[in-house]
DRENDO-635452 format. One record per residue (C-alpha): residue number from 1; z negated, y, x negated. Coordinates in steps of 0.25 Angstrom, whole numbers. Example, Ala and Ser with C-alpha at 12.3 -4.5 7.8 and 13.67 -1.06 7.14 Angstrom:
<r><num>1</num><Z>-31</Z><Y>-18</Y><X>-49</X></r>
<r><num>2</num><Z>-29</Z><Y>-4</Y><X>-55</X></r>
***
This chain:
<r><num>1</num><Z>30</Z><Y>-93</Y><X>56</X></r>
<r><num>2</num><Z>26</Z><Y>-100</Y><X>45</X></r>
<r><num>3</num><Z>15</Z><Y>-105</Y><X>37</X></r>
<r><num>4</num><Z>17</Z><Y>-97</Y><X>25</X></r>
<r><num>5</num><Z>21</Z><Y>-84</Y><X>34</X></r>
<r><num>6</num><Z>9</Z><Y>-87</Y><X>44</X></r>
<r><num>7</num><Z>-1</Z><Y>-89</Y><X>33</X></r>
<r><num>8</num><Z>4</Z><Y>-76</Y><X>25</X></r>
<r><num>9</num><Z>1</Z><Y>-67</Y><X>39</X></r>
<r><num>10</num><Z>-13</Z><Y>-75</Y><X>44</X></r>
<r><num>11</num><Z>-19</Z><Y>-71</Y><X>29</X></r>
<r><num>12</num><Z>-12</Z><Y>-57</Y><X>28</X></r>
<r><num>13</num><Z>-19</Z><Y>-54</Y><X>41</X></r>
<r><num>14</num><Z>-33</Z><Y>-60</Y><X>38</X></r>
<r><num>15</num><Z>-33</Z><Y>-56</Y><X>25</X></r>
<r><num>16</num><Z>-30</Z><Y>-41</Y><X>30</X></r>
<r><num>17</num><Z>-42</Z><Y>-42</Y><X>39</X></r>
<r><num>18</num><Z>-53</Z><Y>-47</Y><X>29</X></r>
<r><num>19</num><Z>-49</Z><Y>-36</Y><X>20</X></r>
<r><num>20</num><Z>-48</Z><Y>-25</Y><X>32</X></r>
<r><num>21</num><Z>-62</Z><Y>-29</Y><X>34</X></r>
<r><num>22</num><Z>-68</Z><Y>-26</Y><X>24</X></r>
<r><num>23</num><Z>-67</Z><Y>-9</Y><X>27</X></r>
<r><num>24</num><Z>-60</Z><Y>-6</Y><X>13</X></r>
<r><num>25</num><Z>-57</Z><Y>7</Y><X>18</X></r>
<r><num>26</num><Z>-46</Z><Y>8</Y><X>5</X></r>
<r><num>27</num><Z>-41</Z><Y>-2</Y><X>10</X></r>
<r><num>28</num><Z>-41</Z><Y>-3</Y><X>26</X></r>
<r><num>29</num><Z>-35</Z><Y>10</Y><X>24</X></r>
<r><num>30</num><Z>-23</Z><Y>5</Y><X>16</X></r>
<r><num>31</num><Z>-21</Z><Y>-7</Y><X>23</X></r>
<r><num>32</num><Z>-20</Z><Y>4</Y><X>37</X></r>
<r><num>33</num><Z>-11</Z><Y>12</Y><X>27</X></r>
<r><num>34</num><Z>-2</Z><Y>3</Y><X>25</X></r>
<r><num>35</num><Z>-1</Z><Y>-3</Y><X>41</X></r>
<r><num>36</num><Z>3</Z><Y>10</Y><X>42</X></r>
<r><num>37</num><Z>14</Z><Y>13</Y><X>31</X></r>
<r><num>38</num><Z>22</Z><Y>3</Y><X>37</X></r>
<r><num>39</num><Z>22</Z><Y>8</Y><X>50</X></r>
<r><num>40</num><Z>35</Z><Y>14</Y><X>58</X></r>
<r><num>41</num><Z>35</Z><Y>29</Y><X>52</X></r>
<r><num>42</num><Z>47</Z><Y>38</Y><X>45</X></r>
<r><num>43</num><Z>52</Z><Y>24</Y><X>43</X></r>
<r><num>44</num><Z>49</Z><Y>11</Y><X>51</X></r>
<r><num>45</num><Z>43</Z><Y>1</Y><X>50</X></r>
<r><num>46</num><Z>52</Z><Y>-10</Y><X>48</X></r>
<r><num>47</num><Z>56</Z><Y>-2</Y><X>38</X></r>
<r><num>48</num><Z>43</Z><Y>2</Y><X>30</X></r>
<r><num>49</num><Z>41</Z><Y>-15</Y><X>31</X></r>
<r><num>50</num><Z>56</Z><Y>-14</Y><X>23</X></r>
<r><num>51</num><Z>50</Z><Y>-6</Y><X>12</X></r>
<r><num>52</num><Z>38</Z><Y>-14</Y><X>12</X></r>
<r><num>53</num><Z>46</Z><Y>-26</Y><X>10</X></r>
<r><num>54</num><Z>54</Z><Y>-20</Y><X>-3</X></r>
<r><num>55</num><Z>41</Z><Y>-13</Y><X>-6</X></r>
<r><num>56</num><Z>34</Z><Y>-27</Y><X>-7</X></r>
<r><num>57</num><Z>44</Z><Y>-34</Y><X>-14</X></r>
<r><num>58</num><Z>46</Z><Y>-25</Y><X>-24</X></r>
<r><num>59</num><Z>31</Z><Y>-24</Y><X>-29</X></r>
<r><num>60</num><Z>31</Z><Y>-41</Y><X>-24</X></r>
<r><num>61</num><Z>23</Z><Y>-42</Y><X>-16</X></r>
<r><num>62</num><Z>22</Z><Y>-54</Y><X>-9</X></r>
<r><num>63</num><Z>11</Z><Y>-53</Y><X>1</X></r>
<r><num>64</num><Z>21</Z><Y>-38</Y><X>4</X></r>
<r><num>65</num><Z>33</Z><Y>-47</Y><X>4</X></r>
<r><num>66</num><Z>29</Z><Y>-58</Y><X>14</X></r>
<r><num>67</num><Z>23</Z><Y>-45</Y><X>25</X></r>
<r><num>68</num><Z>35</Z><Y>-34</Y><X>24</X></r>
<r><num>69</num><Z>43</Z><Y>-46</Y><X>26</X></r>
<r><num>70</num><Z>35</Z><Y>-49</Y><X>37</X></r>
<r><num>71</num><Z>37</Z><Y>-36</Y><X>43</X></r>
<r><num>72</num><Z>49</Z><Y>-34</Y><X>42</X></r>
<r><num>73</num><Z>53</Z><Y>-45</Y><X>48</X></r>
<r><num>74</num><Z>44</Z><Y>-44</Y><X>59</X></r>
<r><num>75</num><Z>50</Z><Y>-29</Y><X>60</X></r>
<r><num>76</num><Z>64</Z><Y>-34</Y><X>61</X></r>
<r><num>77</num><Z>68</Z><Y>-33</Y><X>47</X></r>
<r><num>78</num><Z>81</Z><Y>-43</Y><X>46</X></r>
<r><num>79</num><Z>83</Z><Y>-50</Y><X>33</X></r>
<r><num>80</num><Z>93</Z><Y>-44</Y><X>27</X></r>
<r><num>81</num><Z>83</Z><Y>-33</Y><X>28</X></r>
<r><num>82</num><Z>73</Z><Y>-38</Y><X>23</X></r>
<r><num>83</num><Z>82</Z><Y>-43</Y><X>11</X></r>
<r><num>84</num><Z>89</Z><Y>-27</Y><X>8</X></r>
<r><num>85</num><Z>74</Z><Y>-24</Y><X>6</X></r>
<r><num>86</num><Z>72</Z><Y>-37</Y><X>-1</X></r>
<r><num>87</num><Z>83</Z><Y>-34</Y><X>-10</X></r>
<r><num>88</num><Z>80</Z><Y>-18</Y><X>-14</X></r>
<r><num>89</num><Z>63</Z><Y>-26</Y><X>-17</X></r>
<r><num>90</num><Z>74</Z><Y>-32</Y><X>-28</X></r>
<r><num>91</num><Z>82</Z><Y>-22</Y><X>-34</X></r>
<r><num>92</num><Z>66</Z><Y>-14</Y><X>-33</X></r>
<r><num>93</num><Z>58</Z><Y>-23</Y><X>-39</X></r>
<r><num>94</num><Z>68</Z><Y>-33</Y><X>-47</X></r>
<r><num>95</num><Z>66</Z><Y>-47</Y><X>-51</X></r>
<r><num>96</num><Z>54</Z><Y>-50</Y><X>-48</X></r>
<r><num>97</num><Z>56</Z><Y>-47</Y><X>-33</X></r>
<r><num>98</num><Z>62</Z><Y>-60</Y><X>-33</X></r>
<r><num>99</num><Z>51</Z><Y>-69</Y><X>-29</X></r>
<r><num>100</num><Z>48</Z><Y>-60</Y><X>-19</X></r>
<r><num>101</num><Z>56</Z><Y>-60</Y><X>-16</X></r>
<r><num>102</num><Z>60</Z><Y>-75</Y><X>-12</X></r>
<r><num>103</num><Z>48</Z><Y>-77</Y><X>-6</X></r>
<r><num>104</num><Z>53</Z><Y>-66</Y><X>3</X></r>
<r><num>105</num><Z>64</Z><Y>-71</Y><X>6</X></r>
<r><num>106</num><Z>57</Z><Y>-83</Y><X>10</X></r>
<r><num>107</num><Z>46</Z><Y>-76</Y><X>18</X></r>
<r><num>108</num><Z>58</Z><Y>-69</Y><X>28</X></r>
<r><num>109</num><Z>64</Z><Y>-83</Y><X>26</X></r>
<r><num>110</num><Z>52</Z><Y>-86</Y><X>35</X></r>
<r><num>111</num><Z>50</Z><Y>-75</Y><X>43</X></r>
<r><num>112</num><Z>68</Z><Y>-76</Y><X>46</X></r>
<r><num>113</num><Z>61</Z><Y>-92</Y><X>50</X></r>
<r><num>114</num><Z>54</Z><Y>-90</Y><X>60</X></r>
<r><num>115</num><Z>58</Z><Y>-79</Y><X>69</X></r>
<r><num>116</num><Z>71</Z><Y>-86</Y><X>68</X></r>
***
């Protein structure tokens, strides 16, 4: 695992634990709702993560893009499938998405190298 990927995961987990430990009912409920939204249902988790990747790219949230790319790879999404989702995001979001697309592809390269 690359150092960048390891740092991202460790920081995310640490901060999520700290946030949830505060006991804020609205925040805890939101985190639960977020986790439940990506579980299998009428759409499988894999499809939902692909949708999350596209939406996060349009919204230009690098942390969210990274999280969804990681989950996509964990759920077996291929590079070609990830690129199709990113292509949809670029069409919807326009050229302002390009810097986020660059970072997404950099992370995708890292994830692919890790699984090789």
